[in-house]
C-alpha positions in Angstrom: 0.5 -0.2 -0.2 1.5 3.8 -0.9 1.6 6.2 1.9 0.9 9.2 0.1 1.0 12.5 1.8 -1.3 15.5 0.2 -0.5 19.3 1.0 -3.2 21.5 0.8 -4.7 25.1 1.7 -6.6 24.7 5.0 -9.7 21.8 5.6 -12.3 22.6 2.9 -15.9 20.9 2.7 -15.2 20.0 -1.2 -12.0 18.3 -0.1 -12.7 16.6 3.3 -15.0 13.3 1.6 -12.3 13.0 -0.9 -9.6 12.5 1.3 -11.8 9.6 3.4 -12.4 7.7 0.3 -8.9 7.8 -0.2 -7.7 6.9 3.0 -10.1 3.7 2.7 -7.9 3.0 -0.3 -4.1 3.6 1.0 -2.4 5.0 3.3 -2.9 8.7 3.6 -2.2 12.1 5.5 -3.7 15.2 4.1 -0.7 18.2 5.4 -2.5 22.0 6.3 -0.9 25.0 5.4 -3.1 27.6 6.6 -5.9 27.6 9.6 -8.4 29.7 9.0 -10.8 31.3 11.5 -13.9 32.2 11.1 -13.1 35.9 11.0 -10.8 34.7 8.3 -13.9 33.4 6.0 -15.8 36.8 6.3 -12.7 38.3 4.9 -12.4 36.5 2.4 -15.7 37.3 0.9 -18.5 35.5 3.0 -18.8 38.8 5.0 -20.2 37.0 7.8 -17.7 35.2 10.3 -18.7 31.3 10.0 -17.4 27.6 11.1 -18.8 24.8 8.5 -21.4 23.1 10.2 -19.8 20.0 8.9 -17.0 17.9 10.0 -14.4 18.1 7.6 -10.9 16.8 9.4 -12.6 13.6 10.9 -12.1 10.1 8.8 -8.7 10.7 7.6 -5.3 11.4 9.3 -3.8 15.1 9.0 -1.4 17.6 10.4 -1.0 20.8 10.4 2.3 22.8 9.1 3.6 25.6 10.5 2.7 29.2 8.2 5.5 31.8 9.2 3.8 34.3 6.7 3.3 37.3 7.6 0.0 37.4 6.3 -1.4 34.3 6.6 -4.3 33.3 4.0 -4.8 31.7 2.0 -5.7 34.2 -1.2 -2.2 35.3 -2.1 0.8 33.7 -2.8 2.5 34.5 0.5 -0.3 33.5 2.7 1.0 29.9 2.9 4.8 30.2 3.3 5.6 26.5 5.3 9.7 25.8 4.6 8.9 22.8 7.7 7.2 21.2 4.7 10.2 19.7 3.1 11.3 17.4 6.3 8.3 16.8 6.6 8.2 15.1 3.8 11.6 14.0 4.2 10.6 12.1 7.9 7.2 10.9 6.8 9.0 8.4 3.9 6.4 8.9 2.1 6.0 7.2 -2.0 4.1 9.9 -3.2 3.2 13.5 -3.2 -0.2 15.6 -4.0 -0.6 19.3 -4.4 -3.4 21.0 -4.8 -2.2 23.4 -7.2 0.1 26.1 -7.5 -0.8 28.8 -7.0 0.4 29.2 -3.0 4.1 29.3 -2.1 3.5 26.3 0.2 2.4 24.3 -2.7 6.1 25.5 -5.1 7.9 24.2 -1.7 6.4 20.6 -1.3 6.5 20.3 -5.3 9.9 21.8 -5.1 11.1 19.1 -1.9 9.3 16.0 -3.4 11.7 16.6 -6.3 14.8 17.0 -4.0 13.7 13.9 -2.1 12.4 11.5 -5.3 9.4 11.4 -4.8 6.7 11.4 -7.6 4.7 14.6 -7.5 1.0 14.8 -8.5 -0.9 18.0 -9.3 -4.7 18.8 -8.9 -5.7 21.8 -10.3 -8.6 23.5 -12.4 -6.9 26.3 -14.2 -7.8 26.5 -17.7 -7.9 28.7 -20.6 -11.3 31.4 -20.3 -11.4 34.1 -18.7 -9.4 37.6 -20.2 -5.8 37.5 -20.4 -3.8 39.8 -22.6 -1.8 38.3 -25.2 1.7 39.3 -24.2 0.9 37.4 -21.3 0.1 35.1 -22.4 2.9 34.0 -24.2 5.5 35.6 -21.9 3.7 32.4 -19.5 3.9 29.7 -22.0 7.3 27.9 -22.4 8.3 28.4 -18.2 4.2 27.0 -17.5 5.3 24.3 -19.9 8.5 23.8 -18.8 6.7 23.4 -15.6 3.7 21.4 -16.1 6.0 18.6 -18.3 7.9 17.9 -15.8 5.0 16.7 -13.2 4.4 13.0 -13.1 0.9 13.4 -12.8 -1.7 15.7 -13.4 -5.2 14.5 -12.1 -7.4 17.0 -14.1 -10.9 18.2 -12.7 -12.9 18.4 -16.0 -12.4 19.2 -19.7 -11.5 22.3 -19.8 -8.7 21.9 -17.2 -7.9 18.9 -19.6 -7.4 21.3 -22.3 -4.9 24.2 -20.5 -2.9 21.4 -19.4 -2.8 19.7 -23.4 -2.1 23.2 -23.9 1.0 23.5 -22.2 2.8 19.5 -23.6 0.9 17.3 -21.1 1.0 14.4 -23.0 -2.2 11.9 -22.3 -0.2 9.3 -20.4 0.2 11.3 -17.6 -3.7 12.8 -17.6 -6.1 11.4 -14.6 -10.0 12.0 -14.5 -10.8 13.1 -10.6 -13.3 15.5 -11.0 -14.4 18.4 -8.8 -17.1 16.8 -7.3 -19.3 17.5 -4.0 -21.5 15.1 -1.6 -23.8 13.9 -4.2 -25.6 11.8 -1.5 -26.1 14.2 1.3 -27.0 16.9 -1.0 -29.9 15.0 -2.8 -31.0 13.0 0.5 -31.1 17.0 2.0 -33.8 18.1 -0.3 -35.0 14.6 -0.3 -36.5 15.2 3.0 -37.2 19.0 2.6 -39.5 18.3 -0.2 -41.3 15.1 2.3 -41.9 17.0 5.3 -42.9 20.6 3.3 -40.5 22.8 3.6 -39.6 23.2 0.0 -43.2 23.7 -0.5 -43.4 27.1 2.2 -40.3 28.1 1.5 -41.0 28.2 -2.2 -44.7 29.7 -1.4 -42.6 32.3 0.5 -40.0 33.4 -2.4 -42.1 33.0 -5.3 -45.8 34.4 -3.6 -49.4 32.8 -5.7 -48.4 31.9 -9.1 -46.2 30.0 -10.5 -43.1 32.1 -10.8 -40.2 30.7 -12.5 -37.8 30.6 -9.3 -33.8 31.5 -10.0 -31.2 31.3 -7.7 -28.0 32.7 -7.1 -25.3 31.4 -4.4 -22.1 32.2 -3.8 -20.9 36.0 -2.3 -21.7 39.0 -2.9 -18.8 40.4 -4.6 -17.9 41.7 -8.0 -15.9 38.8 -9.5 -19.4 36.9 -9.3 -21.6 39.5 -10.8 -24.2 38.9 -8.5 -26.3 42.5 -10.4 -26.1 40.5 -13.5 -28.8 39.1 -12.1 -30.8 41.3 -11.4 -30.6 43.4 -14.4 -31.6 40.1 -16.1 -34.8 39.5 -14.6 -35.6 43.4 -14.4 -35.1 43.0 -18.7 -38.0 39.8 -18.1 -40.5 41.4 -15.8 -40.5 44.0 -18.8 -42.0 41.2 -20.9 -44.4 40.2 -19.0 -42.7 36.8 -16.5 -43.5 35.8 -13.9 -40.0 34.9 -13.1 -38.2 35.7 -9.3 -35.0 35.7 -7.5 -33.4 33.9 -4.9 -29.7 35.4 -2.8 -27.9 32.4 -0.8 -25.5 34.3 0.7 -23.2 37.2 1.8 -20.7 39.9 0.4 -20.1 43.4 1.0 -22.7 43.8 -2.5 -25.5 43.5 -0.5 -26.6 46.5 0.7 -26.2 48.1 -3.0 -28.0 45.3 -4.7 -31.2 44.9 -2.2 -31.3 49.0 -3.1 -31.5 47.7 -6.9 -34.1 45.0 -6.0 -36.2 48.0 -4.6 -35.6 50.7 -7.0 -36.7 48.6 -9.6 -39.3 47.1 -7.5 -38.2 43.1 -8.7 -40.0 40.1 -6.7 -36.0 39.3 -5.1 -35.9 37.4 -1.3 -32.4 37.9 0.3 -31.8 34.9 2.5 -27.9 35.4 4.1 -25.5 32.9 4.7 -26.6 29.2 4.6 -24.3 26.5 5.7 -23.6 23.8 3.8 -26.0 21.5 6.1 -29.0 24.1 4.9 -28.0 24.7 1.1 -29.5 21.6 -0.4 -33.3 22.8 1.4 -32.9 26.4 -1.1 -31.2 24.5 -4.7 -34.9 22.3 -3.7 -36.7 25.2 -3.4 -36.0 27.2 -6.6 -36.2 26.1 -10.1 -32.8 27.3 -11.8 -29.6 28.1 -10.1 -27.5 31.1 -11.5 -24.0 31.4 -12.1 -22.7 34.3 -13.4 -19.3 34.4 -12.7 -16.9 36.8 -14.5 -13.8 34.3 -13.8 -14.5 31.0 -12.4 -11.8 28.0 -11.4 -14.8 25.6 -11.7 -18.0 26.5 -9.9 -19.1 23.9 -7.0 -22.5 24.9 -6.9 -23.6 24.0 -10.0 -22.8 20.8 -8.4 -25.0 21.4 -5.6 -27.7 22.5 -7.8 -27.2 19.4 -10.2 -27.3 17.5 -7.3 -30.4 18.2 -5.5 -31.6 18.0 -9.4 -31.6 21.3 -10.7 -30.8 23.1 -14.0 -28.7 25.7 -14.6 -27.1 29.1 -16.3 -24.1 29.8 -16.6 -21.5 32.3 -17.7 -19.0 30.8 -20.3 -16.6 32.2 -17.8 -16.9 29.0 -15.5 -14.8 26.0 -15.8 -17.4 23.6 -15.2 -19.3 24.6 -18.4 -18.1 22.0 -21.2 -18.9 19.4 -18.5 -22.2 20.0 -16.5 -24.2 22.1 -19.3 -25.8 20.7 -22.0 -27.1 23.4 -23.5 -30.7 22.8 -24.0 -31.1 20.3 -21.4 -29.6 20.7 -18.3 -29.1 24.5 -19.1 -27.3 26.6 -20.7 -24.8 29.5 -21.2 -23.7 32.4 -22.4 -21.6 35.0 -22.7 -20.2 36.7 -19.4 -21.1 40.1 -19.1 -23.3 39.7 -21.2 -26.5 40.6 -18.9 -29.3 40.6 -22.1 -27.8 37.1 -23.4 -28.6 36.5 -19.5 -31.8 37.1 -19.7 -32.6 35.3 -23.4 -31.1 32.0 -21.9 -33.3 32.5 -18.8 -36.4 32.9 -21.0 -35.3 29.7 -22.7 -35.1 28.0 -19.4 -38.3 29.2 -18.0 -40.0 27.6 -21.1 -38.1 24.3 -20.7 -39.1 23.8 -17.2 -42.6 24.6 -17.8 -42.6 22.5 -20.8 -40.1 19.8 -20.2 -38.7 19.5 -16.3 -39.1 15.7 -16.0 -36.7 15.8 -19.3 -34.6 18.2 -17.8 -34.4 17.1 -14.7 -33.0 13.5 -16.1 -30.8 15.1 -17.9 -29.5 16.5 -14.9 -29.2 13.4 -13.2 -27.3 11.9 -15.7 -25.0 14.2 -15.8 -24.2 14.8 -12.4 -23.4 10.7 -11.3 -20.0 11.6 -13.4 -18.5 13.7 -11.0 -19.0 11.6 -7.8 -16.2 11.4 -4.9 -16.0 7.2 -6.4 -14.8 8.9 -9.8 -11.9 11.2 -8.3 -10.7 8.3 -6.2 -10.3 6.0 -9.0 -9.2 9.0 -11.6 -6.7 9.7 -7.7 -5.3 6.1 -8.2 -4.9 5.7 -11.2 -2.4 8.8 -11.1 -0.5 7.0 -8.2 -0.5 3.5 -10.0 1.1 5.5 -13.0 3.8 7.1 -11.2 4.4 4.1 -8.6 4.8 1.7 -11.8 6.5 4.9 -14.4 9.3 5.3 -11.9 10.3 1.6 -11.7 10.6 1.2 -15.5 12.7 3.7 -15.6 9.4 6.3 -17.9 11.2 9.4 -17.8 9.4 12.2 -15.7 9.6 15.6 -16.7 
């Protein structure tokens, strides 16, 4: 059985199920680079101090590294600086090291230390080629990124856009292992079903939509500029002007909440702001809505789409989201549109409203078919395949980089 180090920034609700499942298949130790406090969660854009209400450290071995950064955090490169990581890897006698990206100093420290120690390195990231980059910046990055990424033993890619990114920089097919972004599908599905059976969904929906057959669009996330939550209000205003019965719900908190409330009031829009909802509560919100809207102009993936789909809901997603190529089948599980194009967003929302009115069961089945491919089991299988390939490749003397 392989002994594997997994280096990650801090406890993350989406990673914990992956760690638990891996711990049942091989010997792992998760090395956390930073202790994120409740107040730091607020500073990170939630605008609300909190702790996650599901266990994040149970079911797998872990330890905290000493973070010596002068400005500790997980949002800037230097926020995680763990020089003791090299000694931890050396003493741990690890057979492989999985690193969750390269955007933190600690991640680069882990990769460099593993190279020096002769430990195979696997990277799981979610970078993609979308977004607004100048040609000059893209050209400047190409050669150093190609040199770096092709030296990694195996890449655990999370989706199609991430795979295309790695192929762009010259990573060969033999080093690519599908390890999808996922959420705890079963927990979301079971919680949503229980809420429907208890009548909680019906009561919440009546509160949000009021009488009639209004289509309820839901935004879930931080209320910050990059998420473009105001686009949903502007699109909804256009639809209301056409006589369409639509309403919106914002689940989340952040610095834009005041401005969004004011805009909704000025335009007399049927909008509900429910504030931050923790992991045990949010499946009920998805279940009570009709469709998720993710309007971000920069989004490495968009796990809220996974969450919504685990609760049976389609999504309208900007093309800046990394998940769009994987989770959105046009006219089936949802629609995509050019990020920032509010008129296009309004058209897609109208199309979704019509689709749900005429073919809701078909949409729900399509959503179920797609989300069933983005599971913890698939992520574990991809990880184990990458570990096996790295181990056998090293034994066979395959050149890695």
